[in-house]
C-alpha positions as CSV (number, residue, x, y, z in Angstrom):
1,A,-67.7,-70.5,-32.6
2,A,-65.5,-70.6,-35.7
3,S,-62.5,-68.7,-34.3
4,P,-62.3,-68.7,-30.5
5,A,-58.6,-67.8,-30.6
6,C,-59.4,-64.6,-32.5
7,T,-62.0,-63.7,-29.9
8,E,-60.1,-64.7,-26.8
9,L,-56.9,-62.9,-27.8
10,E,-58.8,-59.7,-28.4
11,T,-60.4,-59.9,-24.9
12,V,-57.0,-60.5,-23.3
13,M,-55.2,-57.8,-25.4
14,L,-57.8,-55.2,-24.4
15,D,-57.4,-56.1,-20.8
16,W,-53.6,-55.8,-21.2
17,L,-53.9,-52.4,-22.8
18,G,-56.5,-51.3,-20.3
19,K,-54.0,-52.2,-17.5
20,M,-51.2,-50.3,-19.3
21,I,-53.3,-47.1,-19.2
22,N,-54.6,-47.9,-15.7
23,L,-58.2,-48.1,-16.7
24,P,-60.6,-48.7,-13.8
25,E,-61.3,-52.4,-13.2
26,E,-64.9,-52.1,-14.3
27,F,-63.8,-51.5,-17.9
28,L,-61.9,-54.8,-18.0
29,A,-63.4,-58.2,-18.9
30,G,-61.2,-60.0,-16.4
31,K,-62.6,-63.4,-15.2
32,D,-66.2,-62.3,-14.6
33,G,-66.4,-58.5,-15.2
34,Q,-69.4,-56.7,-16.6
35,G,-67.2,-54.6,-19.0
36,G,-64.6,-55.3,-21.5
37,G,-62.9,-54.0,-24.7
38,V,-63.2,-54.5,-28.4
39,I,-61.2,-53.3,-31.4
40,Q,-63.1,-51.1,-33.8
41,G,-61.9,-50.0,-37.2
42,S,-61.7,-46.3,-36.2
43,A,-62.7,-43.8,-33.5
44,S,-65.7,-42.8,-35.7
45,E,-67.1,-46.3,-35.4
46,A,-66.5,-46.3,-31.6
47,T,-68.4,-43.0,-31.2
48,L,-71.2,-44.2,-33.4
49,V,-71.6,-47.6,-31.6
50,S,-71.6,-45.9,-28.2
51,L,-74.2,-43.3,-29.4
52,L,-76.5,-46.0,-30.8
53,A,-76.2,-48.0,-27.5
54,A,-77.0,-44.8,-25.5
55,R,-80.0,-44.1,-27.8
56,T,-81.4,-47.6,-27.3
57,K,-80.8,-47.5,-23.5
58,T,-82.5,-44.1,-23.2
59,I,-85.5,-45.0,-25.4
60,R,-86.1,-48.1,-23.2
61,R,-85.7,-46.1,-20.0
62,V,-88.1,-43.3,-21.1
63,Q,-90.7,-45.8,-22.4
64,S,-90.7,-47.7,-19.0
65,E,-91.3,-44.3,-17.2
66,K,-93.9,-43.0,-19.8
67,P,-95.4,-46.0,-21.6
68,E,-97.7,-43.6,-23.6
69,L,-94.8,-42.3,-25.6
70,T,-93.9,-44.0,-28.8
71,E,-90.3,-44.6,-30.0
72,A,-90.8,-41.9,-32.6
73,D,-91.9,-39.4,-30.0
74,I,-88.8,-40.0,-27.9
75,M,-86.4,-40.1,-30.9
76,G,-87.5,-36.7,-32.0
77,R,-86.6,-35.2,-28.6
78,L,-83.2,-36.9,-28.1
79,V,-80.1,-34.6,-28.0
80,A,-76.4,-35.5,-28.1
81,Y,-73.7,-33.1,-27.1
82,A,-70.0,-32.5,-27.8
83,S,-67.5,-29.7,-27.5
84,D,-67.3,-27.1,-30.3
85,Q,-63.7,-28.5,-30.7
86,A,-64.9,-32.1,-31.1
87,H,-64.0,-34.0,-34.2
88,S,-66.5,-33.9,-37.1
89,S,-67.0,-37.7,-36.7
90,V,-69.0,-37.0,-33.6
91,E,-71.5,-34.9,-35.5
92,R,-71.5,-37.5,-38.2
93,A,-72.4,-40.2,-35.7
94,A,-75.5,-38.2,-34.6
95,L,-76.4,-37.7,-38.3
96,I,-76.3,-41.5,-38.9
97,G,-78.0,-42.1,-35.6
98,G,-80.9,-39.8,-36.6
99,V,-80.6,-37.6,-33.5
100,K,-80.0,-33.9,-32.8
101,I,-76.5,-32.8,-31.7
102,K,-75.5,-29.6,-30.0
103,S,-72.1,-28.0,-29.5
104,V,-71.1,-27.0,-26.0
105,S,-68.9,-23.9,-25.9
106,S,-65.3,-24.5,-24.9
107,D,-63.4,-22.1,-22.6
108,D,-60.3,-20.0,-23.3
109,T,-58.1,-23.2,-23.1
110,F,-60.5,-24.8,-25.7
111,S,-61.8,-27.2,-23.0
112,V,-65.4,-27.9,-22.0
113,C,-66.1,-27.4,-18.3
114,G,-69.1,-28.5,-16.2
115,S,-70.9,-25.2,-16.1
116,A,-71.0,-24.9,-19.9
117,L,-72.6,-28.3,-20.2
118,K,-75.0,-27.8,-17.3
119,K,-76.2,-24.5,-18.9
120,V,-77.1,-26.2,-22.2
121,L,-78.7,-29.2,-20.5
122,D,-81.0,-27.0,-18.3
123,E,-82.1,-25.0,-21.3
124,D,-82.9,-28.1,-23.4
125,K,-84.7,-30.0,-20.6
126,A,-86.8,-26.9,-20.0
127,S,-87.9,-27.0,-23.6
128,G,-88.9,-30.7,-23.4
129,L,-85.8,-32.3,-25.0
130,I,-84.2,-35.4,-23.7
131,P,-80.4,-35.2,-23.3
132,F,-78.9,-38.7,-23.7
133,F,-75.3,-38.6,-24.8
134,F,-72.2,-36.5,-24.3
135,C,-68.9,-37.1,-26.1
136,A,-66.0,-35.7,-24.1
137,T,-62.7,-35.2,-26.0
138,L,-59.3,-35.8,-24.6
139,G,-56.8,-34.3,-27.0
140,T,-58.9,-32.4,-29.5
141,T,-57.9,-32.5,-33.2
142,P,-57.4,-28.7,-33.6
143,C,-55.1,-28.1,-30.6
144,C,-55.0,-31.2,-28.3
145,S,-57.1,-29.6,-25.5
146,F,-58.7,-31.7,-22.8
147,D,-62.4,-31.6,-21.6
148,K,-62.7,-31.4,-17.8
149,L,-63.9,-35.0,-17.1
150,L,-64.0,-34.5,-13.3
151,E,-66.6,-31.8,-13.7
152,L,-68.5,-33.3,-16.6
153,G,-68.7,-36.9,-15.4
154,P,-70.8,-36.3,-12.3
155,I,-73.2,-34.2,-14.3
156,C,-73.7,-36.9,-16.9
157,N,-74.1,-39.6,-14.2
158,K,-76.7,-37.5,-12.4
159,E,-78.7,-36.7,-15.5
160,N,-78.7,-40.3,-16.9
161,I,-76.5,-39.2,-19.8
162,W,-74.1,-41.7,-21.5
163,M,-70.6,-40.2,-21.3
164,H,-68.3,-41.4,-24.1
165,I,-64.6,-40.4,-24.1
166,D,-62.9,-39.9,-27.4
167,A,-59.1,-39.9,-26.8
168,A,-58.3,-41.0,-30.3
169,Y,-54.8,-39.4,-30.4
170,A,-54.0,-38.6,-26.8
171,G,-55.0,-42.0,-25.3
172,S,-51.7,-43.6,-26.2
173,A,-49.8,-41.2,-23.9
174,F,-51.7,-42.5,-20.9
175,I,-49.3,-45.5,-20.7
176,C,-46.9,-43.0,-19.2
177,P,-47.5,-42.3,-15.5
178,E,-46.7,-38.6,-16.0
179,F,-49.6,-38.2,-18.5
180,R,-52.1,-40.6,-16.8
181,H,-53.7,-37.7,-14.8
182,L,-55.2,-36.5,-18.1
183,L,-57.5,-39.5,-17.9
184,N,-58.7,-38.8,-14.4
185,G,-62.5,-38.9,-14.4
186,V,-62.7,-41.8,-16.8
187,E,-64.4,-43.6,-13.9
188,F,-67.6,-41.6,-14.6
189,A,-67.7,-42.7,-18.3
190,D,-69.8,-45.4,-19.9
191,S,-67.4,-45.9,-22.8
192,F,-63.8,-44.9,-23.7
193,N,-61.9,-45.1,-26.9
194,F,-58.4,-44.4,-28.3
195,N,-56.4,-45.3,-31.4
196,P,-53.2,-47.4,-31.0
197,H,-52.9,-47.0,-34.8
198,K,-52.3,-43.3,-34.2
199,W,-49.5,-43.2,-31.7
200,L,-48.8,-46.6,-30.4
201,L,-47.0,-48.1,-33.4
202,V,-49.8,-50.4,-34.4
203,N,-50.7,-50.4,-38.1
204,F,-54.1,-49.1,-39.2
205,D,-56.8,-50.1,-38.4
206,C,-56.8,-50.6,-34.6
207,S,-59.2,-48.4,-32.5
208,T,-59.6,-49.8,-29.0
209,M,-62.9,-49.2,-27.2
210,W,-63.9,-50.2,-23.7
211,V,-67.4,-50.3,-22.1
212,K,-68.4,-50.5,-18.4
213,K,-71.4,-52.7,-19.2
214,R,-71.1,-54.7,-22.3
215,S,-74.8,-55.6,-22.0
216,D,-75.5,-52.0,-23.0
217,L,-73.9,-52.7,-26.4
218,T,-75.1,-56.2,-27.0
219,G,-78.6,-55.1,-25.8
220,A,-78.6,-52.5,-28.7
221,F,-77.3,-54.7,-31.5
222,K,-78.2,-58.2,-30.7
223,L,-80.3,-60.2,-33.2
224,E,-80.2,-64.0,-33.0
225,P,-81.4,-65.7,-36.2
226,L,-81.0,-69.4,-36.1
227,Y,-78.2,-69.4,-38.5
228,L,-76.0,-67.3,-36.2
229,Q,-76.7,-69.3,-33.0
230,H,-74.1,-71.6,-31.5
231,H,-73.4,-73.5,-28.3
232,H,-70.6,-71.2,-26.8
233,Q,-72.5,-68.0,-26.6
234,E,-71.2,-65.8,-23.8
235,S,-69.6,-68.9,-22.1
236,G,-67.0,-67.5,-19.7
237,L,-64.3,-65.6,-21.6
238,V,-65.9,-66.2,-25.0
239,T,-67.6,-63.0,-26.1
240,D,-69.7,-62.6,-29.3
241,Y,-68.0,-59.5,-30.6
242,R,-70.4,-59.3,-33.5
243,H,-72.9,-57.7,-31.0
244,W,-70.3,-55.0,-30.1
245,Q,-69.9,-53.5,-33.6
246,I,-71.6,-52.5,-36.8
247,P,-70.5,-55.3,-39.2
248,L,-71.0,-59.0,-38.2
249,G,-67.7,-60.2,-39.7
250,R,-64.4,-59.1,-38.2
251,R,-60.7,-59.2,-38.8
252,F,-58.0,-60.7,-36.5
253,R,-56.9,-57.2,-35.4
254,S,-55.7,-58.3,-32.0
255,L,-52.8,-60.2,-33.4
256,K,-50.9,-57.0,-34.5
257,L,-51.5,-55.5,-31.1
258,W,-50.0,-58.6,-29.5
259,F,-46.9,-58.3,-31.7
260,V,-46.3,-54.7,-31.0
261,L,-46.8,-55.1,-27.2
262,R,-44.5,-58.1,-27.2
263,M,-41.8,-56.5,-29.4
264,Y,-41.6,-53.1,-27.7
265,G,-42.8,-53.9,-24.2
266,V,-44.4,-51.2,-22.0
267,T,-41.1,-49.4,-21.5
268,G,-40.3,-49.3,-25.2
269,L,-43.7,-47.8,-26.0
270,Q,-43.4,-45.3,-23.1
271,E,-40.0,-44.2,-24.5
272,H,-41.5,-43.7,-28.0
273,I,-44.2,-41.4,-26.5
274,R,-41.8,-39.5,-24.3
275,K,-39.4,-38.9,-27.2
276,H,-42.2,-37.4,-29.4
277,V,-43.3,-35.2,-26.5
278,R,-39.7,-34.0,-26.0
279,L,-39.4,-33.2,-29.7
280,S,-42.6,-31.2,-29.7
281,H,-41.3,-29.1,-26.8
282,Q,-38.1,-28.6,-28.8
283,F,-40.1,-27.3,-31.7
284,E,-42.1,-25.1,-29.3
285,H,-38.9,-23.7,-27.9
286,L,-37.6,-22.8,-31.4
287,V,-40.9,-21.0,-32.2
288,L,-40.8,-19.0,-29.0
289,Q,-37.3,-17.8,-29.8
290,D,-38.5,-16.1,-32.9
291,E,-40.6,-13.0,-32.0
292,R,-42.3,-13.0,-35.4
293,F,-44.3,-16.1,-34.3
294,E,-46.7,-17.0,-31.5
295,I,-47.8,-20.3,-29.8
296,C,-51.6,-20.6,-29.9
297,A,-52.4,-23.4,-27.4
298,E,-50.6,-25.1,-24.6
299,V,-48.2,-27.8,-25.8
300,V,-49.1,-31.0,-23.8
301,L,-48.2,-33.9,-26.0
302,G,-46.9,-34.1,-29.6
303,L,-48.8,-31.2,-31.2
304,V,-47.6,-27.6,-31.5
305,C,-50.1,-24.9,-32.7
306,F,-48.3,-21.8,-33.9
307,R,-48.6,-19.0,-36.4
308,L,-47.0,-15.8,-37.7
309,K,-48.2,-12.8,-35.7
310,G,-50.4,-11.1,-38.3
311,S,-53.4,-11.7,-40.4
312,N,-55.0,-15.0,-41.3
313,E,-54.2,-14.3,-45.0
314,L,-50.5,-14.1,-44.1
315,N,-50.7,-17.4,-42.4
316,K,-52.6,-19.0,-45.2
317,A,-49.9,-17.8,-47.6
318,L,-47.2,-19.3,-45.3
319,L,-48.9,-22.6,-45.2
320,K,-49.3,-22.7,-48.9
321,S,-45.6,-22.0,-49.4
322,I,-44.7,-24.7,-46.9
323,N,-46.9,-27.4,-48.4
324,E,-46.0,-26.5,-52.0
325,A,-42.3,-26.8,-51.2
326,K,-43.1,-30.5,-50.3
327,K,-40.3,-30.8,-47.8
328,I,-42.7,-31.1,-44.8
329,H,-46.5,-31.2,-44.6
330,L,-48.6,-29.2,-42.2
331,V,-52.3,-29.3,-41.6
332,P,-54.0,-26.1,-40.3
333,C,-57.0,-25.5,-38.0
334,H,-59.1,-22.6,-36.8
335,L,-58.9,-21.6,-33.2
336,R,-61.7,-19.2,-32.7
337,E,-61.1,-16.5,-35.4
338,K,-57.4,-17.4,-35.9
339,F,-56.0,-19.5,-38.8
340,V,-53.4,-21.6,-37.1
341,L,-50.6,-24.0,-38.3
342,R,-50.2,-27.3,-36.6
343,F,-46.8,-29.1,-36.2
344,A,-47.5,-32.7,-35.3
345,I,-44.7,-35.1,-34.3
346,C,-46.0,-38.6,-35.5
347,S,-43.4,-40.5,-37.5
348,R,-41.9,-43.6,-36.0
349,T,-38.4,-42.5,-37.1
350,V,-38.5,-38.8,-36.3
351,E,-35.3,-37.3,-34.7
352,S,-34.2,-34.0,-33.3
353,T,-32.5,-33.2,-36.6
354,H,-35.8,-33.4,-38.4
355,V,-37.3,-30.9,-36.1
356,K,-34.4,-28.5,-36.5
357,F,-34.6,-28.9,-40.3
358,A,-38.4,-28.3,-40.3
359,W,-38.0,-25.1,-38.2
360,Q,-35.2,-23.7,-40.4
361,H,-37.3,-24.4,-43.5
362,I,-40.4,-22.8,-42.0
363,S,-38.4,-19.8,-40.7
364,Q,-36.7,-19.2,-44.2
365,L,-40.1,-19.4,-46.0
366,A,-41.5,-17.0,-43.5
367,T,-38.6,-14.5,-44.1
368,D,-39.1,-14.8,-47.9
369,L,-42.9,-14.4,-47.5
370,L,-42.7,-11.3,-45.3
371,K,-40.4,-9.6,-47.8
372,T,-42.7,-10.0,-50.7
373,W,-45.8,-9.4,-48.4
374,E,-44.4,-6.0,-47.3
375,Q,-43.4,-5.0,-50.8
376,N,-46.9,-5.8,-52.1
377,H,-48.5,-3.9,-49.3
378,H,-46.3,-0.9,-49.8
379,Q,-47.2,-0.8,-53.5
380,Q,-50.9,-1.0,-52.6
């Protein structure tokens, strides 16, 4: 009521962005769609909001089937699921939402496949639990692996489980036709989220979230005291975004998205993504030429997972010397039992020369480390 331009621009921007990544029509607001997009502060918020909406929807469904069950009975039996590679914010959402969460084992490419999910669901249903939410990850934080949506989606749909897709980092790449296949299966999802503030040149915070049925969100969060009522509620394009999120108040986040899309255009943004992907493959190539090192996961986008062949202690020592030198900064991860270094291309101004510099620096520190390491181990 007080700021229709703010609301309307957000609806339009999320439709623009949705079209850029070729989202199915049902996720767009359009003229009279059931879905639509909203800008959240972070992917953590998007996951939490979708989990809470799924929780409400499931409680209502189960109560209509079994009226003798109380809300508390149902709450105690609800279970959410995510990959063992999923970001910690998914577990946190379940913690805040007061529901159990279980990890689904990923395969040797660090992806969750249909059979792994089905196995856990069957076990849990047999013991009287109610599966209600699955968070699929596209571009996991540790190694940028992709859960198999085309296998997982039909299972979730059949079992009445809300499928949320967290593509926080990787989602920006879907504006390039050559990476769009990574989003195949999104048509089975109930909600989808990615962060233009990660890789699409928009300043933090700007986390874009789409839902197939916006009534699922508003149904979970809608309270209408007299002092919040007005005459334009849900009139045509005007959406009451306060029902789509945790806080009531909101910032004019769509304006910065508008500026970036207008300044760079789709082609400028695609070039930005492609350049980063080229640079990550350049780094991968340099690593592969040095037989002391190994690549630990497939390089799909702008992340390279690598390590020295050898113990975790050796790689921890290498990381320590890299980060203490303060020329570049790397963040590690664990892939199964291996301690792994992650080289992420993410600066707006990064060039090929920076990648070469980084590799020479890492390579030199590795040489120095291996010398002292071998001496120490000979002495022992």
